[in-house]
C-alpha positions in Angstrom: 109.5 22.3 3.7 111.6 25.0 4.9 108.3 26.3 6.8 107.4 23.4 8.5 110.7 22.5 9.7 111.5 25.9 11.0 107.9 25.3 12.8 108.8 21.8 14.1 112.1 23.2 15.5 110.4 25.8 17.3 107.9 23.8 18.8 110.5 20.9 19.8 112.6 23.7 21.5 109.1 25.0 23.6 108.7 21.1 24.6 112.1 21.4 26.5 111.5 24.5 28.1 107.8 22.8 29.2 110.1 20.6 30.9 111.2 23.3 33.5 107.4 22.4 35.5 107.6 20.2 37.6 107.8 16.7 36.2 108.0 13.2 36.9 111.1 12.0 35.7 114.2 10.5 37.4 117.8 10.3 36.4 120.5 7.4 37.2 123.1 8.2 39.9 126.1 6.2 39.8 128.3 5.7 43.3 131.8 5.9 42.0 135.5 5.4 43.4 138.0 7.7 42.3 141.8 7.0 42.3 142.2 7.4 45.9 139.2 5.1 46.8 136.9 8.2 47.5 133.1 7.8 47.1 131.6 10.4 44.6 128.4 10.7 43.1 127.5 11.3 39.3 124.7 10.5 36.7 127.5 8.9 34.3 128.3 4.9 34.5 131.6 5.2 36.3 134.7 4.7 34.3 137.4 3.6 37.0 136.7 0.4 39.4 133.5 -1.3 40.1 130.0 1.2 39.8 127.3 0.1 42.2 124.0 1.8 40.3 121.5 3.7 42.7 118.4 4.8 42.5 118.6 8.3 42.6 119.1 9.8 46.2 117.3 6.7 47.8 120.5 5.2 48.9 120.5 3.8 52.3 124.3 5.0 52.6 123.0 8.2 53.2 124.5 9.4 55.9 122.5 11.0 59.0 123.1 14.4 60.5 120.9 16.6 63.0 120.4 19.3 60.7 116.7 20.6 59.7 115.8 19.3 56.3 113.5 21.0 53.8 110.8 18.5 54.9 107.8 18.8 57.3 105.2 16.1 59.2 101.6 17.5 59.0 99.7 15.5 61.7 96.1 15.8 62.2 93.3 13.3 63.8 92.5 12.9 60.1 95.6 11.6 58.5 99.3 12.2 58.4 101.4 13.8 55.6 104.6 14.7 54.6 105.5 18.1 53.0 108.9 18.2 51.1 109.8 21.2 48.9 111.3 20.2 45.5 113.5 22.1 43.5 113.6 21.8 40.1 117.1 22.1 39.6 119.9 20.2 41.2 123.5 18.9 41.4 125.0 15.2 41.9 126.3 16.5 45.1 123.0 17.2 46.7 122.9 13.3 46.5 122.2 10.8 48.9 119.3 12.4 50.8 119.4 12.7 54.2 118.1 9.1 56.0 115.7 11.1 57.4 113.5 11.6 54.3 114.1 8.5 53.0 112.9 7.3 56.1 109.6 9.1 55.6 108.9 8.3 52.3 109.6 4.6 53.2 107.0 4.9 55.8 104.4 6.9 53.2 101.8 4.9 51.4 101.2 7.4 48.9 103.5 9.8 46.8 102.0 13.3 45.7 103.6 15.3 43.2 102.9 18.5 41.0 102.5 18.7 37.1 103.9 16.0 35.0 104.0 17.4 31.1 105.8 14.5 30.3 102.8 12.2 31.0 101.4 14.0 28.1 101.6 12.8 24.5 104.2 14.2 22.6 101.6 15.7 20.1 99.6 17.4 22.9 102.9 18.9 23.9 103.6 19.7 20.6 100.4 21.7 20.3 100.9 23.6 23.5 103.9 24.6 22.6 103.3 25.8 19.1 100.0 27.3 20.2 100.9 29.4 23.6 104.6 29.6 23.7 105.4 31.6 20.6 104.0 34.2 18.7 102.2 33.6 15.4 101.1 37.1 13.7 104.8 37.2 13.0 105.5 39.7 15.9 108.4 38.8 17.8 109.8 39.6 21.6 111.3 42.8 20.7 108.0 44.2 19.6 106.1 43.1 23.0 108.8 44.6 25.7 110.3 47.5 26.4 113.7 48.5 24.6 115.4 48.4 28.0 114.0 44.7 28.6 115.0 43.4 25.1 118.6 44.5 25.6 119.1 42.4 28.9 117.3 39.7 27.3 119.2 39.8 24.1 122.7 39.8 25.7 121.9 37.2 28.1 120.7 34.9 25.4 123.9 35.6 23.5 126.0 34.6 26.8 124.2 31.3 26.9 124.1 30.5 23.0 120.6 31.3 22.2 120.4 32.5 18.3 118.4 35.7 18.2 116.0 34.4 15.9 114.7 31.8 18.3 114.6 34.2 20.8 112.5 36.7 19.0 109.6 33.9 18.6 109.1 33.4 22.3 106.5 35.2 24.3 108.0 37.0 27.4 106.8 34.0 29.8 108.7 31.3 27.4 111.4 33.0 27.0 111.7 33.4 31.2 111.5 29.9 31.2 113.9 28.9 28.5 116.7 31.3 29.8 116.0 30.0 33.8 117.2 26.4 32.3 119.9 27.4 30.3 121.4 29.7 33.1 121.1 27.1 35.1 123.0 24.4 32.8 125.6 27.2 32.6 125.9 27.3 36.6 126.2 23.7 36.7 122.6 22.7 37.6 120.4 20.5 35.4 116.8 19.4 35.8 117.7 15.6 35.9 118.9 16.4 39.3 115.9 18.4 40.3 114.5 16.9 44.1 111.0 16.1 42.8 112.5 13.6 39.9 114.4 11.4 42.9 111.3 10.5 43.9 109.5 9.5 41.1 109.4 6.2 38.8 112.1 4.8 41.0 111.9 0.8 40.7 112.5 0.2 44.5 109.5 2.9 45.6 106.5 0.7 44.6 104.0 3.2 45.9 101.0 4.9 43.7 101.6 8.5 42.8 99.2 11.0 42.4 99.8 14.2 40.4 98.4 17.3 42.3 98.5 19.5 39.7 98.2 20.1 35.9 100.7 21.1 33.6 98.5 22.4 31.0 97.0 24.4 33.5 100.0 26.3 34.4 100.8 26.9 30.7 97.6 28.4 30.5 98.3 30.6 33.5 101.2 31.7 32.5 100.0 32.7 29.1 96.8 34.4 30.4 99.0 37.2 32.1 98.8 40.5 30.7 101.5 41.8 28.3 102.7 43.7 31.1 102.5 40.7 33.9 104.7 38.6 31.3 107.2 41.3 30.7 107.4 41.7 34.8 107.8 37.9 35.0 110.7 37.9 32.7 112.2 40.7 34.4 112.3 38.8 37.4 113.7 35.7 35.8 116.6 38.2 34.7 117.2 39.7 38.1 117.6 36.1 39.6 119.8 35.0 37.1 122.0 37.8 37.8 121.8 37.7 41.5 122.8 33.9 41.5 119.3 32.6 42.3 120.4 28.9 41.8 123.2 28.8 44.5 121.3 30.7 47.1 117.9 28.6 46.7 120.1 25.2 47.2 122.1 26.5 49.7 118.4 27.1 51.7 117.1 24.1 50.3 120.1 22.1 51.7 120.4 23.6 55.2 116.3 23.4 55.6 116.6 27.1 55.7 112.6 28.4 55.4 113.4 31.9 55.9 115.7 32.5 53.3 113.4 30.7 50.9 110.4 32.5 52.3 112.5 35.8 51.5 113.4 34.9 48.0 109.5 34.2 47.1 108.5 37.9 48.6 110.8 39.4 46.8 109.5 37.9 43.8 106.3 39.2 44.9 107.0 42.6 45.1 108.8 42.9 41.6 105.5 40.8 40.2 102.2 41.5 41.6 100.2 39.0 39.6 102.4 36.1 41.0 100.8 36.9 44.6 97.5 36.2 43.7 98.2 33.4 41.4 100.4 31.8 44.2 97.8 31.9 46.9 94.9 30.6 44.5 97.3 27.7 43.8 98.3 27.0 47.1 94.6 27.3 48.9 93.5 24.6 46.0 96.4 22.1 47.0 96.0 22.6 50.6 92.4 21.7 50.4 93.0 18.5 48.1 95.9 17.2 50.2 93.6 18.0 53.4 91.1 15.7 52.0 93.1 13.0 50.8 94.7 12.6 54.2 91.2 11.7 55.6 91.4 8.7 53.8 93.9 7.5 56.4 96.9 6.8 54.4 100.2 8.2 54.8 101.2 11.0 52.0 104.5 12.2 51.2 104.0 15.4 49.2 106.7 16.9 46.8 106.3 20.4 45.9 107.8 23.2 44.7 109.9 24.4 47.6 109.0 28.1 47.8 105.2 26.8 48.2 105.4 25.4 51.2 106.5 28.7 53.0 105.4 32.1 54.3 101.8 33.3 55.1 100.4 32.0 52.1 102.2 28.5 52.0 100.9 25.4 52.0 102.6 25.0 55.9 100.8 28.0 57.2 97.4 26.3 55.3 97.6 22.9 56.7 98.1 23.9 60.2 94.6 26.1 59.7 93.1 23.0 58.7 94.0 21.8 62.2 97.4 20.1 61.3 100.6 19.7 63.9 103.3 20.9 62.0 107.0 20.2 62.4 110.2 20.1 60.8 112.1 17.1 60.4 
């Protein structure tokens, strides 16, 4: 019984980590007033005065501004596609989103998102997590990475409250996702306020949603990396956590700063060469799918990983090469 309990516990932990991949889940956002009648937003019902429940990020009260946003319009004779960069983490002060973003969404016919892990049956998620995310040969994470890497992982995991026993069961790619998730929470950013989640399953949208990528494919892709590549992936995550990655990424996204996010992507490629091929192959496939969809005459709004939009192999460049005229909104 004890072994079964431990197995299910580990599997459920892995399921929560798999939620780091792009998912279609929205969080409630509440518009509240403090004691001085100043408006603020939070993910819990207001305790003071009268709360006004809002759709996540879609409030029409969002102030307009002239700053560029992490949103582009791609237009060709075939059709129109809005391309918006998504962040897996966020904070309540990122909402409501700018009017230019909500207007673009309102005029679109179809929403395109990345992988939806939670769309999979719970039993299937447990199976993926148990079979791919943890070791089944009685070895541990410490046996598969260098001693120096293990010491870094162990130090960070203790700071984040992860038990060594749990840490040992994870493969390097699973440990990477877990550590990034917990470090983001510690820094004040959560998945519940991720950008993609503000657009999906909202009661006021009434739009069809297309899933462009497969969660299973993403997980299998990570698990298919060699031992060295998985260690590089893990070490890159440690570097990003130590360098304040979350704050830098959100600041760049808020300012529509594609150059800064492109630089972050390039740095990842430099320290994790395998990411380049995986990244470029998937981006090319996505661009092909989006171009085909746009040919039906409908307007599409695609919310995809921010880093996937920028750079020489990013979706913006790829869509431009297919004849789309690109403009930042």
